[in-house]
LUMSE-604910 format. One record per atom (N, C-alpha, C): residue number from 0; residue in three letters; atom name; x, y, z. Coordinates in steps of 0.001 Angstrom, whole numbers, plus 524288, in hexadecimal, padded with zeros to 5 digits. Layout:
BEGIN
   num   residu   atome      px      py      pz
   NUM      ALA      CA       X       Y       Z
...
This chain:
BEGIN
   num   residu   atome      px      py      pz
     0      MET       N   6D0D1   51964   C8A33
     0      MET      CA   6CC9F   515B4   C8B32
     0      MET       C   6CBC5   51551   C9119
     1      ARG       N   6C6D9   5153A   C929F
     1      ARG      CA   6C571   5145F   C9817
     1      ARG       C   6C4C8   50E82   C98EB
     2      ILE       N   6C6EB   50C7B   C9D39
     2      ILE      CA   6C6A6   506E1   C9E5A
     2      ILE       C   6C50D   50620   CA408
     3      LEU       N   6C0B9   5035D   CA4E0
     3      LEU      CA   6BF14   501E9   CAA21
     3      LEU       C   6C208   4FCF7   CABAB
     4      LEU       N   6C46A   4FD17   CB03F
     4      LEU      CA   6C782   4F8AC   CB209
     4      LEU       C   6C461   4F52A   CB5AE
     5      ASP       N   6C47E   4F02E   CB4A2
     5      ASP      CA   6C282   4EC4B   CB83D
     5      ASP       C   6C5DE   4ECA4   CBD33
     6      THR       N   6C3A7   4EB4D   CC1A5
     6      THR      CA   6C674   4EBA9   CC6A1
     6      THR       C   6CBA2   4E8BB   CC672
     7      SER       N   6CB9C   4E3FB   CC478
     7      SER      CA   6D06F   4E0E0   CC438
     7      SER       C   6D489   4E383   CC0D2
     8      CYS       N   6D2E0   4E5A7   CBC6F
     8      CYS      CA   6D698   4E848   CB8ED
     8      CYS       C   6D92D   4ECE8   CBBAD
     9      TRP       N   6D619   4EFDA   CBE94
     9      TRP      CA   6D848   4F450   CC15E
     9      TRP       C   6DC3C   4F27F   CC576
    10      LEU       N   6DAD3   4EE72   CC85A
    10      LEU      CA   6DE72   4EC5E   CCC4F
    10      LEU       C   6E358   4EA23   CC9C2
    11      TRP       N   6E2BE   4E773   CC55B
    11      TRP      CA   6E74E   4E55A   CC29E
    11      TRP       C   6EAB8   4E9BB   CC089
    12      MET       N   6E849   4EDE6   CBEA5
    12      MET      CA   6EB3D   4F25B   CBCB1
    12      MET       C   6EEC8   4F480   CC106
    13      LEU       N   6ECE0   4F467   CC5D2
    13      LEU      CA   6EFC8   4F688   CCA39
    13      LEU       C   6F40A   4F2E7   CCC32
    14      ALA       N   6F2DD   4EDCB   CCC5A
    14      ALA      CA   6F669   4EA54   CCF33
    14      ALA       C   6F7E5   4E540   CCC6B
    15      ALA       N   6F58D   4E41F   CC805
    15      ALA      CA   6F6AF   4DF20   CC572
    15      ALA       C   6F627   4DFB6   CBF93
    16      SER       N   6F8F8   4E362   CBD53
    16      SER      CA   6F850   4E483   CB7BB
    16      SER       C   6F99F   4DFD6   CB44A
    17      ASP       N   6FC76   4DBFE   CB65E
    17      ASP      CA   6FDB0   4D745   CB35F
    17      ASP       C   6F8CD   4D3FF   CB24A
    18      ARG       N   6F482   4D4FE   CB50F
    18      ARG      CA   6EFA2   4D230   CB41E
    18      ARG       C   6ECC2   4D466   CAF62
    19      LEU       N   6EE6E   4D8FC   CAD90
    19      LEU      CA   6EC04   4DB88   CA913
    19      LEU       C   6EEF9   4DA2F   CA415
    20      GLY       N   6EC2A   4D993   C9FD8
    20      GLY      CA   6EEA1   4D889   C9AD1
    20      GLY       C   6F13E   4DD6B   C98AC
    21      PRO       N   6F483   4DCC6   C94A2
    21      PRO      CA   6F75D   4E136   C9275
    21      PRO       C   6F3D2   4E580   C9041
    22      ASP       N   6EF87   4E412   C8DAF
    22      ASP      CA   6EBFD   4E80C   C8B93
    22      ASP       C   6E961   4EB14   C8FFA
    23      ALA       N   6E7A7   4E85A   C9403
    23      ALA      CA   6E529   4EAF2   C9874
    23      ALA       C   6E909   4EE94   C9B2A
    24      ARG       N   6EDCB   4ECC1   C9BFF
    24      ARG      CA   6F1CF   4F016   C9E7E
    24      ARG       C   6F2D7   4F4ED   C9B2D
    25      ALA       N   6F328   4F442   C9613
    25      ALA      CA   6F423   4F8B9   C929D
    25      ALA       C   6EFB2   4FCB5   C9303
    26      ARG       N   6EAE0   4FAE0   C933A
    26      ARG      CA   6E668   4FE6F   C93B8
    26      ARG       C   6E684   5014E   C98F6
    27      LEU       N   6E802   4FE84   C9D14
    27      LEU      CA   6E83D   500EC   CA241
    27      LEU       C   6EC95   504FF   CA29C
    28      GLU       N   6F0D1   50413   C9FCC
    28      GLU      CA   6F54C   507A6   C9FF9
    28      GLU       C   6F4BC   50C32   C9C2D
    29      ASP       N   6F124   50BD5   C9875
    29      ASP      CA   6F05F   50FEF   C948F
    29      ASP       C   6EDE0   514B0   C9720
    30      ARG       N   6F0CA   518E6   C978F
    30      ARG      CA   6EEEC   51DB0   C9A25
    30      ARG       C   6EA54   52031   C973A
    31      GLY       N   6E965   51E81   C9268
    31      GLY      CA   6E4FA   52075   C8F69
    31      GLY       C   6DFD5   51E04   C9116
    32      ASN       N   6E016   519D3   C9421
    32      ASN      CA   6DB5F   5173B   C9608
    32      ASN       C   6D9E6   5194B   C9B64
    33      GLU       N   6D4DB   519F0   C9C3C
    33      GLU      CA   6D2E0   51B61   CA164
    33      GLU       C   6D101   51669   CA40A
    34      LEU       N   6D385   514FE   CA857
    34      LEU      CA   6D215   51053   CAB42
    34      LEU       C   6CE1C   511CE   CAF6C
    35      ILE       N   6CA03   50EB1   CAFD4
    35      ILE      CA   6C5A3   50FE0   CB34F
    35      ILE       C   6C502   50B7B   CB741
    36      LEU       N   6C436   50CF3   CBC2B
    36      LEU      CA   6C32C   50923   CC050
    36      LEU       C   6BDE8   50A63   CC2C5
    37      SER       N   6BA79   50698   CC2C1
    37      SER      CA   6B545   50744   CC4F7
    37      SER       C   6B55F   50703   CCAE9
    38      ALA       N   6B1CE   509DF   CCD4E
    38      ALA      CA   6B10D   50977   CD2F7
    38      ALA       C   6AF76   503E3   CD468
    39      ALA       N   6AD3C   50101   CD0B2
    39      ALA      CA   6ABEB   4FB83   CD1A5
    39      ALA       C   6B0D4   4F856   CD2D1
    40      SER       N   6B52E   4F9C1   CD056
    40      SER      CA   6BA1F   4F706   CD164
    40      SER       C   6BC18   4F847   CD6E0
    41      SER       N   6BB71   4FD23   CD88A
    41      SER      CA   6BCE9   4FE88   CDDE8
    41      SER       C   6B9AB   4FB6B   CE1CC
    42      TRP       N   6B4AC   4FAED   CE0B0
    42      TRP      CA   6B11E   4F7E1   CE3FC
    42      TRP       C   6B2E7   4F22A   CE43B
    43      GLU       N   6B42E   4EFED   CDFB1
    43      GLU      CA   6B5F3   4EA7A   CDF7C
    43      GLU       C   6BB02   4E9C0   CE28C
    44      VAL       N   6BEBF   4ED39   CE1C9
    44      VAL      CA   6C3B8   4ECDC   CE499
    44      VAL       C   6C2D4   4ED47   CEA7F
    45      ALA       N   6BF91   4F0FE   CEC20
    45      ALA      CA   6BE85   4F1BD   CF1B2
    45      ALA       C   6BC1A   4ECE1   CF429
    46      ILE       N   6B866   4EA7F   CF16E
    46      ILE      CA   6B5DD   4E5CB   CF377
    46      ILE       C   6B9BE   4E14B   CF3CE
    47      LYS       N   6BCB4   4E064   CEFAB
    47      LYS      CA   6C06B   4DC06   CEFA7
    47      LYS       C   6C4C1   4DCD5   CF3B6
    48      TYR       N   6C666   4E1AB   CF467
    48      TYR      CA   6CA55   4E2E4   CF86A
    48      TYR       C   6C81D   4E1C0   CFDDA
    49      ALA       N   6C35F   4E382   CFEEA
    49      ALA      CA   6C0E5   4E2BC   D0401
    49      ALA       C   6C014   4DCF3   D053D
    50      LEU       N   6BF34   4D9D3   D0127
    50      LEU      CA   6BE7C   4D42C   D01E1
    50      LEU       C   6C3AE   4D13A   D023F
    51      GLY       N   6C7FE   4D400   D0194
    51      GLY      CA   6CD1C   4D185   D01C3
    51      GLY       C   6CE8C   4CEBB   CFCC0
    52      LYS       N   6CBC9   4CFC7   CF881
    52      LYS      CA   6CCC8   4CD2E   CF380
    52      LYS       C   6D066   4D046   CEFF4
    53      LEU       N   6D19A   4D520   CF173
    53      LEU      CA   6D4EB   4D86D   CEE2C
    53      LEU       C   6D8BF   4DB75   CF19C
    54      PRO       N   6DD88   4D98A   CF1F7
    54      PRO      CA   6E163   4DC77   CF509
    54      PRO       C   6E31E   4E15B   CF214
    55      LEU       N   6E397   4E59C   CF4EC
    55      LEU      CA   6E574   4EA8C   CF2BD
    55      LEU       C   6E9A1   4ECC0   CF664
    56      PRO       N   6ED1E   4EFFB   CF46C
    56      PRO      CA   6F133   4F233   CF7C4
    56      PRO       C   6EF1D   4F623   CFBC1
    57      GLU       N   6EA60   4F804   CFAEF
    57      GLU      CA   6E7D1   4FB92   CFEA2
    57      GLU       C   6E1F1   4FB04   CFDE2
    58      PRO       N   6DECB   4FCE3   D0196
    58      PRO      CA   6D919   4FC59   D010C
    58      PRO       C   6D71B   4FEE7   CFC05
    59      PRO       N   6D2CB   4FCDD   CF9DF
    59      PRO      CA   6D0B5   4FEDD   CF4F1
    59      PRO       C   6CF96   504B9   CF4FB
    60      GLY       N   6CE00   506D5   CF96E
    60      GLY      CA   6CCDB   50C67   CF9D1
    60      GLY       C   6D193   50FD6   CF8C8
    61      GLN       N   6D632   50DAE   CF971
    61      GLN      CA   6DB08   51078   CF82A
    61      GLN       C   6DD33   50E9D   CF2F2
    62      TYR       N   6DD24   50980   CF237
    62      TYR      CA   6DF88   50722   CED92
    62      TYR       C   6DD02   50909   CE884
    63      ILE       N   6D7E3   508A2   CE833
    63      ILE      CA   6D538   509DD   CE344
    63      ILE       C   6D5D9   50F9C   CE1BC
    64      PRO       N   6D49E   5135E   CE529
    64      PRO      CA   6D54A   518D6   CE38A
    64      PRO       C   6DAEE   51A3A   CE225
    65      SER       N   6DEAD   51816   CE512
    65      SER      CA   6E425   51965   CE3E3
    65      SER       C   6E5CE   5172C   CDEA3
    66      ARG       N   6E3EE   51281   CDD48
    66      ARG      CA   6E557   5101B   CD844
    66      ARG       C   6E269   512A3   CD3BB
    67      ILE       N   6DDA6   51446   CD4A7
    67      ILE      CA   6DACC   51721   CD096
    67      ILE       C   6DDC4   51C1B   CCF44
    68      HIS       N   6DF5D   51EE6   CD34E
    68      HIS      CA   6E23E   523CF   CD284
    68      HIS       C   6E786   522CC   CCFDD
    69      ALA       N   6EA6A   51EDE   CD1C3
    69      ALA      CA   6EFAB   51DD2   CCFB6
    69      ALA       C   6EF98   51C1E   CCA00
    70      THR       N   6EB87   51952   CC865
    70      THR      CA   6EB4E   51744   CC312
    70      THR       C   6E836   51ABC   CBF5A
    71      GLY       N   6E595   51EA4   CC168
    71      GLY      CA   6E287   5221A   CBE0A
    71      GLY       C   6DD99   51FA1   CBBEE
    72      VAL       N   6DBD3   51B7C   CBE75
    72      VAL      CA   6D707   518DC   CBCCA
    72      VAL       C   6D261   51C60   CBE17
    73      THR       N   6CE91   51C7D   CBA99
    73      THR      CA   6C9E1   51FA1   CBB61
    73      THR       C   6C5CA   51C76   CBE55
    74      PRO       N   6C3F6   51E75   CC2D0
    74      PRO      CA   6BFE0   51B9F   CC5A2
    74      PRO       C   6BA91   51C40   CC2ED
    75      LEU       N   6B778   51820   CC30F
    75      LEU      CA   6B231   5182F   CC0EA
    75      LEU       C   6AE67   516E0   CC54E
    76      GLN       N   6AAD5   51A69   CC66A
    76      GLN      CA   6A6E4   51985   CCA73
    76      GLN       C   6A2E1   5158D   CC88A
    77      VAL       N   6A04C   5130D   CCC36
    77      VAL      CA   69BEC   50FA0   CCAF1
    77      VAL       C   696FA   512E6   CCB6E
    78      GLU       N   6945D   51392   CC71C
    78      GLU      CA   68F79   51687   CC6F9
    78      GLU       C   68ADF   512BC   CC781
    79      HIS       N   6866F   514C5   CC920
    79      HIS      CA   681C3   5117B   CC973
    79      HIS       C   68090   50EF8   CC431
    80      SER       N   68156   511E2   CC000
    80      SER      CA   68042   50FBD   CBAC9
    80      SER       C   683CD   50B16   CB996
    81      HIS       N   688AC   50B3D   CBB66
    81      HIS      CA   68C32   506C6   CBAAB
    81      HIS       C   68A17   50204   CBD97
    82      ALA       N   688BE   502E1   CC28A
    82      ALA      CA   686D8   4FE89   CC5C4
    82      ALA       C   681CF   4FC37   CC386
    83      LEU       N   67E5D   4FF82   CC1BD
    83      LEU      CA   67960   4FD9F   CBFA0
    83      LEU       C   67A12   4FACB   CBA72
    84      ALA       N   67E04   4FC38   CB770
    84      ALA      CA   67F0A   4F9A3   CB267
    84      ALA       C   68094   4F3EE   CB310
    85      VAL       N   6826E   4F284   CB7AC
    85      VAL      CA   683E2   4ED12   CB8B5
    85      VAL       C   67F2D   4E97B   CB7F7
    86      ALA       N   67A86   4EB61   CB939
    86      ALA      CA   675C3   4E82F   CB8B4
    86      ALA       C   674A5   4E6B5   CB30F
    87      ASP       N   67697   4E9CE   CAF66
    87      ASP      CA   6758F   4E8C9   CA9D9
    87      ASP       C   679A0   4E549   CA748
    88      LEU       N   67DBA   4E3E5   CAA28
    88      LEU      CA   681DE   4E09E   CA7E8
    88      LEU       C   6803A   4DAE6   CA7BD
    89      PRO       N   681BF   4D81D   CA3A1
    89      PRO      CA   680F3   4D270   CA39F
    89      PRO       C   68409   4D004   CA822
    90      HIS       N   6828B   4CB65   CA9A5
    90      HIS      CA   684FB   4C8E5   CAE2F
    90      HIS       C   68989   4C557   CACBC
    91      HIS       N   68D30   4C76D   CA9A5
    91      HIS      CA   691D6   4C470   CA837
    91      HIS       C   695A6   4C428   CACCA
    92      HIS       N   69543   4C7DD   CB047
    92      HIS      CA   6990F   4C877   CB47A
    92      HIS       C   6961A   4C9BA   CB976
    93      ARG       N   697B2   4C755   CBDCD
    93      ARG      CA   694D4   4C807   CC2AC
    93      ARG       C   69783   4CBC5   CC678
    94      ASP       N   69C77   4CCF5   CC59D
    94      ASP      CA   69F5A   4D03D   CC949
    94      ASP       C   69D21   4D5CD   CC93D
    95      PRO       N   69B42   4D7D2   CCDAF
    95      PRO      CA   698CB   4DCFD   CCDB8
    95      PRO       C   69C8F   4E170   CCC62
    96      PHE       N   6A177   4E0FA   CCDE2
    96      PHE      CA   6A546   4E50C   CCC9C
    96      PHE       C   6A616   4E542   CC6AF
    97      ASP       N   6A6D2   4E0B3   CC459
    97      ASP      CA   6A7BB   4E071   CBEB9
    97      ASP       C   6A2F7   4E240   CBBA8
    98      ARG       N   69E59   4E0D7   CBD6D
    98      ARG      CA   69994   4E281   CBAB8
    98      ARG       C   69914   4E86D   CBAC8
    99      LEU       N   69A94   4EAD5   CBF24
    99      LEU      CA   69A60   4F08B   CBF67
    99      LEU       C   69E61   4F2F9   CBBBC
   100      LEU       N   6A317   4F0B8   CBB72
   100      LEU      CA   6A70A   4F2B1   CB7CC
   100      LEU       C   6A52B   4F232   CB223
   101      ILE       N   6A2AA   4EDDD   CB0EE
   101      ILE      CA   6A096   4ED02   CABAA
   101      ILE       C   69C6F   4F120   CAA67
   102      ALA       N   698F4   4F21F   CAE1E
   102      ALA      CA   694EA   4F61F   CAD53
   102      ALA       C   69765   4FB77   CAC8E
   103      GLN       N   69B64   4FCB6   CAFAA
   103      GLN      CA   69DF9   501C4   CAF1A
   103      GLN       C   6A0AE   5023A   CA9D3
   104      ALA       N   6A355   4FE22   CA82C
   104      ALA      CA   6A5FE   4FE4D   CA318
   104      ALA       C   6A20A   4FF55   C9EC2
   105      GLY       N   69D9F   4FCB6   C9EF9
   105      GLY      CA   6999E   4FD7A   C9B01
   105      GLY       C   69756   502F6   C9B1E
   106      MET       N   69604   504CD   C9FAD
   106      MET      CA   69392   509FC   CA01B
   106      MET       C   69759   50E6A   C9EE9
   107      GLU       N   69C46   50DBB   CA05A
   107      GLU      CA   6A030   511C9   C9F73
   107      GLU       C   6A292   51172   C99FC
   108      GLY       N   6A184   50D1D   C9743
   108      GLY      CA   6A38D   50C71   C91F7
   108      GLY       C   6A96F   50BD0   C91CC
   109      VAL       N   6AB90   508F8   C959D
   109      VAL      CA   6B13A   5082B   C95DD
   109      VAL       C   6B267   50253   C95DD
   110      PRO       N   6B6EA   500DB   C93A9
   110      PRO      CA   6B873   4FB60   C93FC
   110      PRO       C   6B9FE   4F9FC   C9991
   111      LEU       N   6B97D   4F503   C9AD3
   111      LEU      CA   6BACA   4F2FF   CA004
   111      LEU       C   6BF4A   4EF2D   C9F7D
   112      MET       N   6C3A2   4F04C   CA232
   112      MET      CA   6C81A   4ECBE   CA225
   112      MET       C   6C764   4E8C0   CA681
   113      THR       N   6C78B   4E3C3   CA502
   113      THR      CA   6C6B9   4DF86   CA8B7
   113      THR       C   6C952   4DA86   CA6C6
   114      ALA       N   6CA5F   4D704   CAA65
   114      ALA      CA   6CC46   4D1D2   CA8FC
   114      ALA       C   6C7C7   4CDE4   CA8F9
   115      ASP       N   6C326   4CFA2   CAA7A
   115      ASP      CA   6BE95   4CC42   CAAE3
   115      ASP       C   6BC10   4CB9C   CA586
   116      ARG       N   6BC4C   4C6F2   CA362
   116      ARG      CA   6BA42   4C5D7   C9E1E
   116      ARG       C   6B453   4C668   C9DBD
   117      VAL       N   6B18C   4C5C9   CA21E
   117      VAL      CA   6ABD8   4C61F   CA20C
   117      VAL       C   6AA02   4CB9B   CA086
   118      PHE       N   6AD38   4CF98   CA181
   118      PHE      CA   6ABB3   4D4EE   CA035
   118      PHE       C   6AA91   4D57A   C9A59
   119      GLY       N   6AD0A   4D249   C972D
   119      GLY      CA   6AC49   4D277   C918D
   119      GLY       C   6A6C7   4D103   C8FD8
   120      ALA       N   6A3BC   4CE9C   C9348
   120      ALA      CA   69E61   4CD1A   C9202
   120      ALA       C   69AA3   4D1BF   C9246
   121      TYR       N   69C7F   4D61A   C945C
   121      TYR      CA   69938   4DACA   C94D4
   121      TYR       C   69A20   4DE70   C903E
   122      ASP       N   6968F   4E203   C8F87
   122      ASP      CA   696C9   4E5B1   C8B30
   122      ASP       C   69A1F   4EA71   C8CAB
   123      ILE       N   69F1A   4E95C   C8DEF
   123      ILE      CA   6A2E4   4ED75   C8F23
   123      ILE       C   6A801   4EC11   C8C72
   124      GLU       N   6AB66   4F000   C8BD8
   124      GLU      CA   6B08E   4EEF7   C89B0
   124      GLU       C   6B40C   4ED17   C8E27
   125      VAL       N   6B6B1   4E8C0   C8D44
   125      VAL      CA   6BA29   4E684   C9135
   125      VAL       C   6BFBB   4E6A2   C8F2D
   126      ILE       N   6C34B   4E861   C928B
   126      ILE      CA   6C8E2   4E826   C915F
   126      ILE       C   6CB1A   4E3C9   C94BD
   127      PRO       N   6CCEF   4DF8E   C9254
   127      PRO      CA   6CF16   4DB36   C956D
   127      PRO       C   6D408   4DCEC   C985A
   128      ALA       N   6D430   4DBB3   C9D56
   128      ALA      CA   6D8AC   4DD2C   CA093
   128      ALA       C   6DD48   4D986   C9FC6
   129      ASP       N   6DC45   4D508   C9D77
   129      ASP      CA   6E06E   4D12F   C9CF4
   129      ASP       C   6E293   4D0D5   C9760
   130      SER       N   6E18F   4D4E0   C9449
   130      SER      CA   6E3BD   4D4B4   C8EF6
   130      SER       C   6E751   4D951   C8E0C
Protein backbone atom coordinates (compact mmCIF):
# COMPACT_ATOMS: atom_id res chain seq x y z
CA MET A 1 0.00 0.00 0.00
CA ARG A 2 1.19 3.51 -0.81
CA ILE A 3 0.73 6.01 2.04
CA LEU A 4 1.20 9.78 1.84
CA LEU A 5 2.52 11.09 5.13
CA ASP A 6 1.38 14.32 6.72
CA THR A 7 4.39 16.48 7.69
CA SER A 8 3.88 15.86 11.41
CA CYS A 9 3.62 12.10 10.91
CA TRP A 10 6.90 12.06 9.01
CA LEU A 11 8.63 14.11 11.71
CA TRP A 12 7.16 11.89 14.44
CA MET A 13 8.30 8.79 12.56
CA LEU A 14 11.84 10.17 12.70
CA ALA A 15 12.03 11.53 16.22
CA ALA A 16 8.88 10.97 18.28
CA SER A 17 7.34 7.63 17.37
CA ASP A 18 5.57 7.57 20.75
CA ARG A 19 3.20 10.23 19.34
CA LEU A 20 1.96 7.66 16.80
CA GLY A 21 -0.62 5.02 17.65
CA PRO A 22 0.15 1.30 17.38
CA ASP A 23 -1.69 0.85 14.05
CA ALA A 24 0.08 3.83 12.49
CA ARG A 25 3.48 2.60 13.74
CA ALA A 26 2.77 -0.87 12.35
CA ARG A 27 1.91 0.60 8.93
CA LEU A 28 5.06 2.73 8.95
CA GLU A 29 7.23 -0.26 9.87
CA ASP A 30 5.61 -2.60 7.31
CA ARG A 31 8.19 -2.92 4.51
CA GLY A 32 5.33 -3.82 2.15
CA ASN A 33 4.06 -0.24 2.36
CA GLU A 34 5.51 2.56 0.25
CA LEU A 35 5.74 5.72 2.35
CA ILE A 36 5.49 8.98 0.41
CA LEU A 37 6.62 12.46 1.43
CA SER A 38 5.39 15.45 -0.53
CA ALA A 39 7.62 18.36 -1.49
CA ALA A 40 4.91 20.40 0.28
CA SER A 41 6.15 18.88 3.55
CA SER A 42 9.71 19.94 2.75
CA TRP A 43 8.40 23.45 2.08
CA GLU A 44 6.51 23.46 5.40
CA VAL A 45 9.53 22.21 7.36
CA ALA A 46 11.81 24.79 5.70
CA ILE A 47 9.46 27.66 6.52
CA LYS A 48 8.90 26.59 10.14
CA TYR A 49 12.65 26.05 10.62
CA ALA A 50 13.46 29.50 9.19
CA LEU A 51 10.89 31.08 11.53
CA GLY A 52 12.44 29.33 14.52
CA LYS A 53 9.30 27.25 15.12
CA LEU A 54 10.86 23.88 14.30
CA PRO A 55 14.24 22.95 15.74
CA LEU A 56 16.17 20.38 13.72
CA PRO A 57 19.59 18.81 14.32
CA GLU A 58 20.79 20.31 11.02
CA PRO A 59 19.40 22.71 8.40
CA PRO A 60 16.46 21.38 6.34
CA GLY A 61 18.57 21.28 3.16
CA GLN A 62 20.65 18.55 4.78
CA TYR A 63 18.15 17.04 7.20
CA ILE A 64 15.31 16.27 4.80
CA PRO A 65 17.30 14.63 1.96
CA SER A 66 19.38 12.57 4.39
CA ARG A 67 16.27 11.32 6.22
CA ILE A 68 14.42 10.58 2.99
CA HIS A 69 17.37 8.48 1.87
CA ALA A 70 17.86 6.77 5.26
CA THR A 71 14.19 5.80 5.61
CA GLY A 72 13.54 4.88 1.99
CA VAL A 73 10.62 7.28 1.78
CA THR A 74 9.51 8.09 -1.77
CA PRO A 75 9.51 11.81 -2.59
CA LEU A 76 6.44 13.24 -4.32
CA GLN A 77 6.83 16.40 -6.39
CA VAL A 78 4.21 19.13 -6.37
CA GLU A 79 2.76 19.35 -9.85
CA HIS A 80 0.75 22.28 -11.20
CA SER A 81 -2.29 20.00 -11.30
CA HIS A 82 -1.90 19.33 -7.56
CA ALA A 83 -1.68 23.03 -6.77
CA LEU A 84 -4.65 23.88 -8.96
CA ALA A 85 -6.78 21.12 -7.40
CA VAL A 86 -6.64 23.02 -4.10
CA ALA A 87 -9.12 25.53 -5.58
CA ASP A 88 -11.72 22.77 -5.91
CA LEU A 89 -11.50 21.62 -2.28
CA PRO A 90 -14.21 22.56 0.22
CA HIS A 91 -13.03 25.01 2.85
CA HIS A 92 -12.98 22.63 5.82
CA HIS A 93 -9.33 23.42 6.43
CA ARG A 94 -7.41 26.66 5.97
CA ASP A 95 -3.79 25.48 6.28
CA PRO A 96 -2.22 25.77 2.79
CA PHE A 97 0.25 22.93 3.36
CA ASP A 98 -2.49 20.56 4.49
CA ARG A 99 -4.80 21.56 1.64
CA LEU A 100 -2.05 20.73 -0.85
CA LEU A 101 -1.47 17.33 0.81
CA ILE A 102 -5.21 16.65 0.65
CA ALA A 103 -5.27 17.55 -3.06
CA GLN A 104 -2.27 15.30 -3.71
CA ALA A 105 -3.81 12.38 -1.83
CA GLY A 106 -6.98 12.71 -3.88
CA MET A 107 -5.25 13.08 -7.24
CA GLU A 108 -2.71 10.32 -6.58
CA GLY A 109 -5.37 7.99 -5.15
CA VAL A 110 -3.43 7.28 -1.96
CA PRO A 111 -4.46 7.38 1.69
CA LEU A 112 -3.09 10.20 3.83
CA MET A 113 -1.77 9.44 7.32
CA THR A 114 -2.47 12.33 9.68
CA ALA A 115 -3.46 13.15 13.24
CA ASP A 116 -5.63 16.02 11.99
CA ARG A 117 -9.30 15.01 12.32
CA VAL A 118 -10.45 17.70 9.86
CA PHE A 119 -8.90 15.71 6.99
CA GLY A 120 -11.75 13.22 7.38
CA ALA A 121 -14.18 15.84 6.04
CA TYR A 122 -12.59 15.54 2.58
CA ASP A 123 -13.23 12.88 -0.03
CA ILE A 124 -9.94 11.05 0.60
CA GLU A 125 -8.93 7.98 2.58
CA VAL A 126 -7.42 8.98 5.92
CA ILE A 127 -5.25 6.78 8.12
CA PRO A 128 -5.38 8.12 11.69
CA ALA A 129 -1.88 8.60 13.09
CA ASP A 130 -3.05 8.21 16.65
CA SER A 131 -4.66 4.79 16.38
